[in-house]
One Martini backbone bead per residue (centre of mass of N, CA, C, O) as a GRO file, in nm:
protein
  305
    1MET     BB    1  12.917  13.063  12.632
    2SER     BB    2  12.838  12.754  12.635
    3ALA     BB    3  12.934  12.433  12.746
    4ALA     BB    4  12.828  12.283  12.486
    5VAL     BB    5  13.027  12.439  12.289
    6GLN     BB    6  13.311  12.398  12.442
    7SER     BB    7  13.290  12.110  12.427
    8PRO     BB    8  13.416  11.811  12.327
    9PRO     BB    9  13.263  11.592  12.088
   10TRP     BB   10  13.479  11.321  12.025
   11SER     BB   11  13.490  11.118  12.292
   12ARG     BB   12  13.197  10.997  12.194
   13ALA     BB   13  13.140  10.663  12.033
   14PRO     BB   14  12.909  10.422  12.078
   15PHE     BB   15  12.942  10.291  11.745
   16GLY     BB   16  13.173  10.430  11.638
   17ARG     BB   17  13.313  10.589  11.349
   18VAL     BB   18  13.266  10.350  11.134
   19VAL     BB   19  12.928  10.286  11.003
   20THR     BB   20  12.802  10.041  10.831
   21ALA     BB   21  12.548  10.033  10.595
   22MET     BB   22  12.440   9.729  10.524
   23VAL     BB   23  12.387   9.517  10.291
   24THR     BB   24  12.159   9.287  10.133
   25PRO     BB   25  12.201   8.966  10.030
   26PHE     BB   26  12.108   8.804   9.728
   27ARG     BB   27  11.997   8.547   9.563
   28PRO     BB   28  11.884   8.457   9.263
   29ASP     BB   29  11.594   8.376   9.416
   30GLY     BB   30  11.577   8.625   9.648
   31GLN     BB   31  11.719   8.536   9.885
   32VAL     BB   32  11.878   8.545  10.168
   33ASP     BB   33  12.238   8.564  10.205
   34LEU     BB   34  12.386   8.465  10.490
   35GLU     BB   35  12.678   8.379  10.408
   36LEU     BB   36  12.750   8.644  10.266
   37ALA     BB   37  12.690   8.835  10.497
   38ALA     BB   38  12.909   8.731  10.685
   39ARG     BB   39  13.154   8.784  10.490
   40LEU     BB   40  13.105   9.094  10.463
   41ALA     BB   41  13.121   9.170  10.757
   42ASP     BB   42  13.409   9.076  10.801
   43HIS     BB   43  13.534   9.262  10.583
   44LEU     BB   44  13.452   9.535  10.701
   45VAL     BB   45  13.594   9.502  10.979
   46SER     BB   46  13.882   9.470  10.818
   47HIS     BB   47  13.793   9.762  10.649
   48GLY     BB   48  13.716  10.019  10.890
   49SER     BB   49  13.488   9.894  11.056
   50ASP     BB   50  13.336   9.944  11.399
   51GLY     BB   51  13.041   9.933  11.259
   52LEU     BB   52  12.703   9.805  11.216
   53VAL     BB   53  12.414   9.820  11.005
   54ILE     BB   54  12.121   9.625  11.027
   55CYS     BB   55  11.850   9.688  10.846
   56GLY     BB   56  11.850   9.928  10.684
   57THR     BB   57  11.797  10.100  10.411
   58THR     BB   58  12.043   9.971  10.266
   59GLY     BB   59  11.913   9.676  10.365
   60GLU     BB   60  11.608   9.674  10.279
   61SER     BB   61  11.377   9.688  10.512
   62PRO     BB   62  11.096   9.722  10.346
   63THR     BB   63  11.159   9.410  10.207
   64LEU     BB   64  11.170   9.281  10.487
   65SER     BB   65  11.120   9.050  10.704
   66TRP     BB   66  11.153   9.003  11.024
   67GLU     BB   67  11.275   8.712  10.995
   68GLU     BB   68  11.510   8.810  10.806
   69GLN     BB   69  11.629   9.009  11.002
   70HIS     BB   70  11.702   8.816  11.235
   71ALA     BB   71  11.882   8.626  11.072
   72LEU     BB   72  12.081   8.835  10.981
   73PHE     BB   73  12.181   8.926  11.252
   74ALA     BB   74  12.278   8.648  11.355
   75ALA     BB   75  12.495   8.604  11.128
   76VAL     BB   76  12.667   8.862  11.188
   77LYS     BB   77  12.727   8.808  11.490
   78GLN     BB   78  12.881   8.547  11.447
   79ALA     BB   79  13.107   8.665  11.263
   80VAL     BB   80  13.200   8.921  11.445
   81GLY     BB   81  13.116   8.955  11.739
   82GLU     BB   82  13.334   9.195  11.919
   83ARG     BB   83  13.463   9.374  11.669
   84ALA     BB   84  13.173   9.521  11.667
   85ARG     BB   85  12.915   9.730  11.640
   86LEU     BB   86  12.567   9.636  11.659
   87VAL     BB   87  12.296   9.765  11.460
   88ALA     BB   88  11.949   9.773  11.459
   89GLY     BB   89  11.691   9.792  11.251
   90SER     BB   90  11.365   9.930  11.414
   91GLY     BB   91  11.193  10.091  11.235
   92SER     BB   92  10.864  10.273  11.214
   93ASN     BB   93  10.527  10.390  11.152
   94CYS     BB   94  10.483  10.183  11.388
   95THR     BB   95  10.507  10.177  11.714
   96ALA     BB   96  10.452   9.879  11.794
   97GLU     BB   97  10.656   9.765  11.587
   98ALA     BB   98  10.909   9.906  11.690
   99ILE     BB   99  10.902   9.791  11.972
  100GLU     BB  100  10.929   9.495  11.893
  101ALA     BB  101  11.196   9.520  11.736
  102THR     BB  102  11.362   9.646  11.970
  103ARG     BB  103  11.341   9.409  12.159
  104GLU     BB  104  11.456   9.199  11.963
  105ALA     BB  105  11.736   9.328  11.944
  106ALA     BB  106  11.808   9.288  12.245
  107ALA     BB  107  11.771   8.973  12.244
  108LEU     BB  108  12.003   8.935  12.008
  109GLY     BB  109  12.250   9.144  12.101
  110ALA     BB  110  12.250   9.431  12.058
  111ASP     BB  111  12.409   9.755  12.078
  112GLY     BB  112  12.179   9.872  11.902
  113ALA     BB  113  11.928  10.115  11.758
  114LEU     BB  114  11.780  10.208  11.460
  115VAL     BB  115  11.546  10.498  11.460
  116VAL     BB  116  11.320  10.608  11.256
  117VAL     BB  117  11.136  10.826  11.123
  118PRO     BB  118  10.827  10.844  11.047
  119TYR     BB  119  10.663  10.739  10.759
  120TYR     BB  120  10.399  10.919  10.571
  121ASN     BB  121  10.229  11.020  10.843
  122LYS     BB  122  10.339  11.278  10.949
  123PRO     BB  123  10.421  11.369  11.235
  124PRO     BB  124  10.430  11.569  11.482
  125GLN     BB  125  10.643  11.654  11.734
  126ASP     BB  126  10.471  11.512  11.958
  127GLY     BB  127  10.448  11.242  11.807
  128LEU     BB  128  10.756  11.191  11.787
  129GLU     BB  129  10.815  11.190  12.086
  130ALA     BB  130  10.617  10.961  12.170
  131HIS     BB  131  10.743  10.740  11.995
  132PHE     BB  132  11.037  10.749  12.105
  133ARG     BB  133  10.963  10.710  12.406
  134ALA     BB  134  10.831  10.441  12.383
  135ILE     BB  135  11.073  10.283  12.279
  136ALA     BB  136  11.285  10.352  12.504
  137GLN     BB  137  11.093  10.239  12.739
  138ALA     BB  138  11.081   9.935  12.619
  139ALA     BB  139  11.421   9.950  12.592
  140PRO     BB  140  11.622  10.066  12.835
  141ASP     BB  141  11.907   9.889  12.766
  142LEU     BB  142  11.902  10.019  12.462
  143PRO     BB  143  12.071  10.179  12.258
  144LEU     BB  144  11.992  10.485  12.071
  145MET     BB  145  11.942  10.582  11.713
  146LEU     BB  146  11.849  10.848  11.570
  147TYR     BB  147  11.664  10.911  11.243
  148ASN     BB  148  11.723  11.174  11.003
  149ILE     BB  149  11.530  11.162  10.678
  150PRO     BB  150  11.329  11.366  10.508
  151GLY     BB  151  11.354  11.259  10.202
  152ARG     BB  152  11.193  10.986  10.302
  153THR     BB  153  10.973  11.067  10.534
  154GLY     BB  154  10.848  11.393  10.529
  155THR     BB  155  11.005  11.452  10.796
  156SER     BB  156  11.129  11.632  11.092
  157LEU     BB  157  11.352  11.633  11.361
  158ALA     BB  158  11.378  11.836  11.603
  159PRO     BB  159  11.605  11.956  11.824
  160GLU     BB  160  11.404  12.021  12.050
  161THR     BB  161  11.299  11.722  12.060
  162VAL     BB  162  11.575  11.590  12.122
  163ALA     BB  163  11.629  11.734  12.393
  164ARG     BB  164  11.401  11.571  12.539
  165LEU     BB  165  11.495  11.275  12.462
  166VAL     BB  166  11.791  11.283  12.592
  167GLU     BB  167  11.688  11.230  12.882
  168LEU     BB  168  11.701  10.955  12.798
  169PRO     BB  169  11.946  10.720  12.866
  170ASN     BB  170  11.913  10.558  12.557
  171VAL     BB  171  11.959  10.834  12.417
  172VAL     BB  172  12.274  10.872  12.231
  173ALA     BB  173  12.201  10.910  11.915
  174PHE     BB  174  12.255  11.063  11.572
  175LYS     BB  175  12.132  11.059  11.237
  176ALA     BB  176  12.245  11.290  10.994
  177ALA     BB  177  12.012  11.330  10.685
  178SER     BB  178  11.949  11.635  10.557
  179GLY     BB  179  12.212  11.782  10.415
  180SER     BB  180  12.312  11.945  10.684
  181THR     BB  181  12.515  12.108  10.917
  182ASP     BB  182  12.304  12.266  11.080
  183GLU     BB  183  12.198  12.027  11.238
  184VAL     BB  184  12.441  11.982  11.417
  185SER     BB  185  12.455  12.258  11.548
  186ALA     BB  186  12.170  12.248  11.672
  187LEU     BB  187  12.215  12.001  11.846
  188ARG     BB  188  12.448  12.110  12.011
  189LEU     BB  189  12.288  12.345  12.137
  190CYS     BB  190  12.072  12.154  12.268
  191CYS     BB  191  12.271  11.881  12.376
  192GLY     BB  192  12.555  11.851  12.332
  193ASP     BB  193  12.722  11.562  12.482
  194ARG     BB  194  12.455  11.377  12.513
  195LEU     BB  195  12.513  11.362  12.193
  196ALA     BB  196  12.581  11.150  11.922
  197ILE     BB  197  12.695  11.247  11.609
  198TYR     BB  198  12.608  11.141  11.278
  199SER     BB  199  12.681  11.106  10.970
  200GLY     BB  200  12.438  11.045  10.685
  201ASP     BB  201  12.674  11.166  10.473
  202ASP     BB  202  12.954  11.112  10.306
  203ALA     BB  203  13.009  11.404  10.187
  204LEU     BB  204  12.968  11.528  10.499
  205THR     BB  205  13.181  11.426  10.708
  206LEU     BB  206  13.384  11.656  10.750
  207PRO     BB  207  13.201  11.890  10.814
  208MET     BB  208  13.063  11.755  11.051
  209LEU     BB  209  13.310  11.717  11.224
  210ALA     BB  210  13.371  12.025  11.249
  211VAL     BB  211  13.067  12.059  11.411
  212GLY     BB  212  13.054  11.758  11.607
  213ALA     BB  213  13.088  11.501  11.495
  214VAL     BB  214  13.199  11.143  11.553
  215GLY     BB  215  13.098  11.025  11.262
  216VAL     BB  216  12.979  10.757  11.040
  217VAL     BB  217  12.716  10.653  10.831
  218SER     BB  218  12.800  10.430  10.581
  219VAL     BB  219  12.839  10.332  10.232
  220ALA     BB  220  13.132  10.367  10.101
  221SER     BB  221  13.268  10.150  10.301
  222HIS     BB  222  13.233   9.904  10.121
  223VAL     BB  223  13.480  10.027   9.906
  224ALA     BB  224  13.633  10.262  10.130
  225GLY     BB  225  13.701  10.208  10.437
  226PRO     BB  226  14.011  10.295  10.482
  227GLN     BB  227  13.966  10.598  10.389
  228ILE     BB  228  13.745  10.679  10.587
  229ALA     BB  229  13.899  10.609  10.848
  230ARG     BB  230  14.135  10.807  10.782
  231LEU     BB  231  13.979  11.062  10.780
  232VAL     BB  232  13.861  11.063  11.062
  233HIS     BB  233  14.148  11.027  11.212
  234ALA     BB  234  14.276  11.276  11.107
  235PHE     BB  235  14.098  11.481  11.230
  236LEU     BB  236  14.103  11.381  11.527
  237ASP     BB  237  14.445  11.399  11.521
  238GLY     BB  238  14.511  11.689  11.370
  239ASP     BB  239  14.473  11.641  11.027
  240PRO     BB  240  14.324  11.838  10.803
  241ALA     BB  241  14.478  11.799  10.540
  242LEU     BB  242  14.434  11.499  10.504
  243ALA     BB  243  14.124  11.498  10.530
  244LEU     BB  244  14.082  11.674  10.276
  245ALA     BB  245  14.218  11.492  10.074
  246LEU     BB  246  14.031  11.251  10.122
  247HIS     BB  247  13.763  11.402  10.060
  248GLU     BB  248  13.841  11.464   9.758
  249GLN     BB  249  13.898  11.169   9.675
  250LEU     BB  250  13.589  11.064   9.748
  251LEU     BB  251  13.374  11.238   9.601
  252PRO     BB  252  13.318  11.069   9.336
  253LEU     BB  253  13.210  10.827   9.487
  254THR     BB  254  12.978  10.952   9.648
  255ARG     BB  255  12.828  11.056   9.404
  256ALA     BB  256  12.797  10.777   9.250
  257LEU     BB  257  12.640  10.631   9.505
  258PHE     BB  258  12.406  10.888   9.441
  259CYS     BB  259  12.281  10.888   9.141
  260THR     BB  260  12.082  10.691   9.276
  261THR     BB  261  11.912  10.488   9.456
  262ASN     BB  262  11.950  10.373   9.748
  263PRO     BB  263  12.142  10.066   9.686
  264VAL     BB  264  12.210  10.041   9.388
  265PRO     BB  265  12.515  10.127   9.349
  266VAL     BB  266  12.649   9.964   9.570
  267LYS     BB  267  12.577   9.682   9.463
  268ALA     BB  268  12.736   9.733   9.200
  269ALA     BB  269  13.011   9.780   9.325
  270LEU     BB  270  13.042   9.511   9.455
  271GLU     BB  271  13.025   9.342   9.200
  272LEU     BB  272  13.284   9.475   9.078
  273GLN     BB  273  13.453   9.351   9.341
  274GLY     BB  274  13.318   9.033   9.383
  275TRP     BB  275  13.019   9.078   9.509
  276PRO     BB  276  12.725   8.872   9.504
  277VAL     BB  277  12.444   9.055   9.613
  278GLY     BB  278  12.266   9.149   9.419
  279ALA     BB  279  11.970   9.276   9.354
  280PRO     BB  280  11.731   9.450   9.431
  281ARG     BB  281  11.431   9.482   9.544
  282LEU     BB  282  11.136   9.529   9.483
  283PRO     BB  283  11.104   9.853   9.343
  284LEU     BB  284  11.392   9.799   9.274
  285LEU     BB  285  11.672   9.813   9.055
  286ALA     BB  286  11.915   9.754   8.875
  287ALA     BB  287  12.174   9.879   8.749
  288SER     BB  288  12.275  10.051   8.496
  289GLU     BB  289  12.516  10.073   8.261
  290ALA     BB  290  12.584  10.374   8.327
  291VAL     BB  291  12.638  10.330   8.628
  292LYS     BB  292  12.844  10.096   8.605
  293GLN     BB  293  13.048  10.270   8.451
  294ARG     BB  294  13.093  10.490   8.651
  295LEU     BB  295  13.188  10.306   8.886
  296SER     BB  296  13.429  10.180   8.743
  297GLU     BB  297  13.591  10.441   8.693
  298THR     BB  298  13.593  10.535   8.997
  299LEU     BB  299  13.731  10.290   9.113
  300ALA     BB  300  13.992  10.298   8.932
  301ALA     BB  301  14.070  10.603   9.051
  302LEU     BB  302  14.094  10.494   9.336
  303ARG     BB  303  14.311  10.530   9.571
  304PRO     BB  304  14.490  10.374   9.783
  305THR     BB  305  14.567  10.406  10.134
   0.00000   0.00000   0.00000
């Protein structure tokens, strides 16, 4: 058995254990609500999150201008300070644009950047490697989290490609959102402890921890942050029974939050909890009454941690 398989994977979590992929609040006129974003970020950090992703997919990055993204990151950073690791979404299917955004993230004081697999143009593996290599080399002092979500991008970053990229010193983490724990195992075999793997699917957090993930990039932590943090730490502290109980308790919520396109349900859930974050921008629409009802019932049944 190789040393990569034998070594414990949980000792290094460069962006924290529970990293919330934060929504972007909008005012009734459709503009970004920077004041509410700052208050929400402060709340999340006080309720289980030790990292935040700003302007990822949950933050509706495809419909935000770069200027809006920079202003949002600055507002969150001012609110949170050093209490959490802040990761800026800087991915694009245009390599030059992703390079510029990643450099700007470094200039704004980000602790890292989340860089998604290029979407729509479906590059082959050598193109993906060249894309990520160019970004990493353009911002060599900024730690990067590669983000694989083939259901949205149309292609998948192979573990063998990641193994070559992880030779770059600032490629330190991977958000695994393929929907399979096999991806974590394959990455562990290829990369060992050189790569910190995060679950990109709330429902798979516990199974992915069991095969070597170090934490989760979470959507559900907007409304159940303490429970998710307790689940992760119960597993890491050697209490799998408690972790399993929390996993089962949270399953109805994680299913409800993905009953339609993210972030539609989570924004509705936040509204139900008194956070007026607004509807998503087009082409997404606000949650239907049926989705709101399901979320209301699920949140009411969720026991406090």
